[in-house]
PAKOLVEX-337272 format. One line per field, with one value per residue (C-alpha): x, y, z. Coordinates in nm, 4 decimals, m for minus. Layout:
N
px	[X; ...]
py	[Y; ...]
pz	[Z; ...]
END
This chain:
207
px	[12.6626; 13.0354; 13.1690; 13.4989; 13.7953; 13.8256; 13.6027; 13.6964; 13.6187; 13.6691; 13.6328; 13.3726; 13.4098; 13.3135; 13.0101; 12.8552; 12.5224; 12.2927; 12.3103; 12.6839; 12.6494; 12.6695; 12.3659; 12.4918; 12.1728; 12.2978; 12.1619; 12.3059; 12.3431; 12.3972; 12.5602; 12.4781; 12.4841; 12.5561; 12.9034; 13.1705; 12.9438; 13.2168; 13.0801; 13.4124; 13.5463; 13.2357; 13.2605; 13.6276; 13.5490; 13.2757; 13.4934; 13.8014; 14.0199; 14.0577; 13.8461; 13.6831; 13.8869; 13.8617; 13.9082; 13.8670; 13.7159; 13.3417; 13.2414; 13.5298; 13.3074; 13.1870; 13.0824; 12.8923; 13.1650; 13.0646; 13.2294; 13.1738; 13.1730; 13.2467; 13.0844; 12.7618; 12.6473; 12.7477; 12.8251; 12.7487; 12.9311; 12.7225; 12.8209; 12.7223; 12.4268; 12.4460; 12.7377; 13.0523; 13.3138; 13.2283; 13.0255; 12.6480; 12.5935; 12.8213; 12.6260; 12.3016; 12.4497; 12.5324; 12.1762; 12.0301; 12.2708; 12.1809; 11.8056; 11.8223; 12.0208; 11.7967; 11.4719; 11.5638; 11.8367; 11.6753; 11.9475; 11.9083; 11.8156; 11.8711; 11.9930; 12.1973; 12.1419; 12.4276; 12.3727; 12.6363; 12.5310; 12.7058; 12.4316; 12.0628; 11.8330; 11.9225; 11.6645; 11.8828; 11.8932; 11.5235; 11.4278; 11.6295; 11.4833; 11.1366; 11.2034; 11.3045; 10.9803; 10.7710; 10.9372; 10.9034; 11.2761; 11.4009; 11.6313; 11.8148; 11.9626; 12.3214; 12.4358; 12.8094; 13.0897; 12.9344; 13.2758; 13.2683; 12.9643; 12.8559; 12.6009; 12.3438; 12.3970; 12.3772; 12.0505; 11.9029; 11.9784; 11.8422; 11.5248; 11.4862; 11.5023; 11.2557; 11.0041; 11.0543; 11.0065; 10.7162; 10.5031; 10.4956; 10.6207; 10.3933; 10.6966; 11.0365; 11.3407; 11.6022; 11.8540; 12.2172; 12.4806; 12.8311; 13.1871; 13.4542; 13.7165; 13.5954; 13.4188; 13.0950; 12.8037; 13.0118; 12.8629; 12.5068; 12.5291; 12.6887; 12.4316; 12.1557; 12.3021; 12.3395; 11.9791; 11.8530; 12.0452; 11.9056; 11.5493; 11.6149; 11.7441; 11.4359; 11.1951; 11.3745; 11.3322; 10.9587; 10.7497]
py	[4.9652; 4.9000; 5.1114; 5.2786; 5.2781; 5.6517; 5.9058; 6.2000; 6.4970; 6.8656; 7.1338; 7.3841; 7.6377; 7.7421; 7.9604; 8.1547; 8.2291; 8.0715; 8.3663; 8.3148; 7.9507; 7.8608; 7.7162; 7.3765; 7.2216; 6.8871; 6.6771; 6.7759; 6.5546; 6.7349; 6.5958; 6.7406; 6.6351; 6.7441; 6.8870; 6.6152; 6.3420; 6.2261; 6.3950; 6.4789; 6.1297; 5.9768; 6.1994; 6.1134; 5.7427; 5.7607; 5.9447; 5.7311; 6.0341; 6.3225; 6.6058; 6.7249; 6.8560; 6.6451; 6.7805; 6.6676; 7.0089; 7.0563; 7.3238; 7.2845; 7.3278; 7.6876; 7.7234; 7.5228; 7.3337; 7.2161; 6.9341; 6.8188; 6.4372; 6.2720; 6.5716; 6.3875; 6.5221; 6.7578; 6.6879; 6.9644; 6.9511; 7.1603; 7.3074; 7.0971; 7.2000; 7.2219; 7.2952; 7.4565; 7.6676; 7.9892; 8.3015; 8.2669; 8.5213; 8.3190; 7.9993; 8.1806; 8.2877; 7.9224; 7.8179; 8.0834; 7.9810; 7.6123; 7.6798; 7.9018; 7.6407; 7.3473; 7.5303; 7.7174; 7.5281; 7.3998; 7.1394; 6.9770; 6.6130; 6.4478; 6.5370; 6.2778; 6.3419; 6.1907; 6.0545; 5.9213; 5.5617; 5.5666; 5.7788; 5.7269; 5.9590; 6.3189; 6.6020; 6.8147; 6.5396; 6.4620; 6.8295; 6.8694; 6.5560; 6.6688; 7.0078; 6.8383; 6.6410; 6.9520; 7.1121; 6.7951; 6.7667; 6.4353; 6.2828; 5.9648; 5.8915; 5.7722; 5.6285; 5.6901; 5.5330; 5.1843; 5.0307; 5.1816; 4.9891; 4.6262; 4.4783; 4.4685; 4.8353; 4.9250; 4.7373; 4.8886; 5.2479; 5.2003; 5.0441; 5.3386; 5.5781; 5.3756; 5.3717; 5.7416; 5.8511; 5.6147; 5.8174; 6.1043; 5.9649; 5.7564; 5.6319; 5.6223; 5.7683; 5.5316; 5.4380; 5.3375; 5.2052; 5.3350; 5.3405; 5.5576; 5.3332; 5.0002; 5.1481; 4.9873; 5.1348; 5.2763; 5.0543; 5.0956; 5.4748; 5.5053; 5.2647; 5.4798; 5.7873; 5.5972; 5.4717; 5.8214; 5.9600; 5.6844; 5.7712; 6.1376; 6.0375; 5.8260; 6.0999; 6.3619; 6.1485; 6.1054; 6.2704]
pz	[7.4677; 7.4959; 7.7811; 7.6945; 7.9339; 7.8706; 7.7003; 7.4817; 7.7041; 7.6344; 7.9027; 7.7838; 8.0645; 8.4179; 8.4685; 8.7537; 8.5863; 8.3321; 8.0944; 8.0508; 7.9493; 7.5799; 7.4046; 7.2918; 7.1519; 7.2880; 7.5769; 7.9133; 8.2204; 8.5511; 8.8657; 9.2060; 9.5704; 9.9226; 9.9755; 10.0043; 9.8622; 9.6234; 9.3134; 9.1489; 9.2145; 9.0563; 8.7477; 8.7048; 8.7401; 8.4764; 8.2246; 8.2932; 8.3635; 8.6050; 8.4681; 8.7927; 9.0850; 9.3983; 9.7482; 10.1092; 10.1837; 10.1220; 9.8738; 9.6301; 9.3239; 9.3198; 8.9571; 8.6979; 8.5138; 8.1684; 7.9730; 7.6151; 7.6033; 7.2691; 7.0917; 7.1727; 7.5082; 7.7887; 8.1511; 8.4022; 8.7351; 8.9780; 9.3160; 9.6145; 9.8260; 10.2014; 10.4283; 10.2949; 10.4721; 10.2987; 10.3616; 10.3874; 10.1097; 9.8811; 9.9546; 9.8739; 9.5407; 9.4653; 9.5455; 9.3157; 9.0402; 9.0808; 9.0870; 8.7801; 8.5902; 8.6850; 8.6136; 8.2979; 8.1111; 7.7864; 7.7271; 8.0695; 8.0131; 8.3510; 8.6989; 8.8836; 9.2553; 9.4561; 9.8067; 10.0464; 10.1156; 10.4553; 10.6104; 10.6743; 10.4759; 10.5538; 10.5474; 10.3185; 10.0539; 10.0900; 10.0628; 9.7442; 9.5853; 9.6858; 9.5244; 9.1974; 9.2077; 9.2681; 8.9671; 8.7559; 8.6903; 8.5478; 8.8083; 8.8937; 9.2358; 9.2664; 9.5981; 9.6367; 9.8438; 9.8377; 9.9082; 10.2583; 10.3840; 10.4087; 10.1689; 10.4486; 10.5330; 10.1648; 10.1187; 10.4346; 10.3303; 9.9778; 10.1212; 10.3590; 10.0668; 9.8624; 10.1480; 10.2177; 9.8574; 9.7911; 10.0340; 9.7812; 9.4493; 9.2291; 9.0366; 9.2039; 9.0273; 8.8878; 9.1574; 9.1116; 9.3518; 9.2888; 9.4141; 9.2577; 9.4153; 9.2747; 8.9661; 9.0791; 8.8873; 8.6029; 8.3354; 8.4653; 8.4728; 8.1296; 7.9855; 8.1365; 7.9660; 7.6390; 7.6485; 7.7248; 7.4264; 7.2077; 7.3088; 7.2282; 6.8852; 6.8204; 6.9261; 6.7167; 6.4039; 6.4403; 6.1687]
END
């Protein structure tokens, strides 16, 4: 796959519930992570343009933001889980919205779970990943902000996660190292999406 400098992206809308979302009949790739993990920056890096709003304040994304990419697939930018300076009832609404989307969205093809590489495994990230496993959701883990740590620190944190997950997972999820600043991981992530789309095409043409 030849990775484009910039992708044709069309904003498809912001939604606060699954029932309001359009049925697209196209593969959908969701991005989620703890608040302030660098999700918007990663999405913008992948698409080669600023489509997701970035903010230094946790909890900026409060809706499911849907984007049409190349009329081929959809990108879903989900609210972050965990701490956000907002009312507890509002956070609970986000969690219900996220759970409903992840468990009942027919178009959902893969969930990219973002983890800040600067920190050792956090219970909130582990609990979410464990929940996706219990519900048999297809996920891939993306470690963000790799430019902010040394290679040794990066390797140590990834190894910690591999050991932690291997205690319960027979097969570990795909793992990617990324940096929105240096564009590290852009090609690998886009190739993963491309290969997934190709497999869907192949399976849909089987008779």
